[in-house]
C-alpha angles and dihedrals in degrees: 000000000000105000132179121208130196124202119189107143098125138341096345130075103196134175124193134178123207131185119190091334095312117118110229098174139008111180127165148169119210127207109235107241113214127190089281090066126218115340104196096217093050093045091051090050088052090052093049090053091051102044096094098037095049095044090049091048091051093049090048092048091051090048093228138120123242090247090064093063109107102183143007138209134187137188109268093183178204099222148079109327099224091048094047090052092059092057093042094053092045092050094046091048092053093044091052094044095048095034093231132142119269133200133187114231131206108237094223093049087056092056094045101044097048090048094045097049096039090054093047097243123149108190111000132169101247129218105195112190124172141130097290101018137061113167143147109219141182129188114254125188099203131118083354133336107290142136108263118209114240095171139355146165118290092212127000134005117259092242091055089048094053093045092048091051089050092052095045092051091043097240115172116252093023096224137119087245088067089054088053092053095048091046091067091078099040138108126215123267124176118280135179114265120202122181124145112183102305096337127091142188130215107180093083095053090044094055092044093049094050090053092043091054089066092059105029141051110284088226091057093047094048091048093048095044092051096044094048097044092047091047088056091053092045094049092053093043093050090051091051091047091056095043092053096039087228120175094192133059130187129191121195143156132071096305090052085079088073110105094205093056091050090048091054092047091048088056091054092046092050093049092052096037092243128142118243118209132189136156137230115298092244087068095043091057113070108282144159095233093073090053092050090046094054095038090056091052091048094050093046090052096052105268110158128186127171119221089250090057094051101105137145127245118194093199099038100158117215093229089062093058122092116230113222 
């Protein structure tokens, strides 16, 4: 079933096209985040300007015509309201024009499902780490199939924390990936560590790290921030792994691109004889392909949504979304 997916929850306007689980196209345009961070109005304006070019690029990449598209999905949430609206309006316009079915997709489900299936996992414990989300999840079948939250951040997502640190210390570019690069030459200095059961908090370590950067080598601070924050995630994930007796683990989301985090999780998986799965970085970063991938599965399994029901929800929790 040839399905188009639109992702617009934050800095990326992405369009993907899937056909029977195979990704035919995954095109995107990213808003350039300066030291001021993401200004919703400006990001939304960026998305509006890129709707037509990115959709056209995806259709061209997939070597199809618009009339061949059989279904469409868009990111319902969570995300920035003005940005989500751009994708919603674009998807509804296409659905109406082509007279094809449309479904709203949870952003987190997109990340998880494309990573889970691409890595050949059936029922993994999931560590979902991105800009706005940091959660430990496990599929539950009651009262309907959904990812239940076993642990999550008390305050901000780890990706947001790393990006904020990068902006506050004027790293260029101001991304968590810059922190990862600088960390390679660092030594450890003490950092706050906050884990409560399977929940964690990152505001304390963020504040401490920004102050520490004024008195210590930026390499040392980046290394210590990354090691400590990832250790917090790994401690909580390992605890959840043992409590659920899981034999599979999956890491996904923007921060799953970090090689050091994957290295630490691989160590846990090896120790407990579990299999660790992850997908290509292009699908860990925000992208339209994951939305197309999940939308196709939803449509094939009977999901139905009228145009009037196609809304956005800025705080659309992953445990409220049905998994098809």
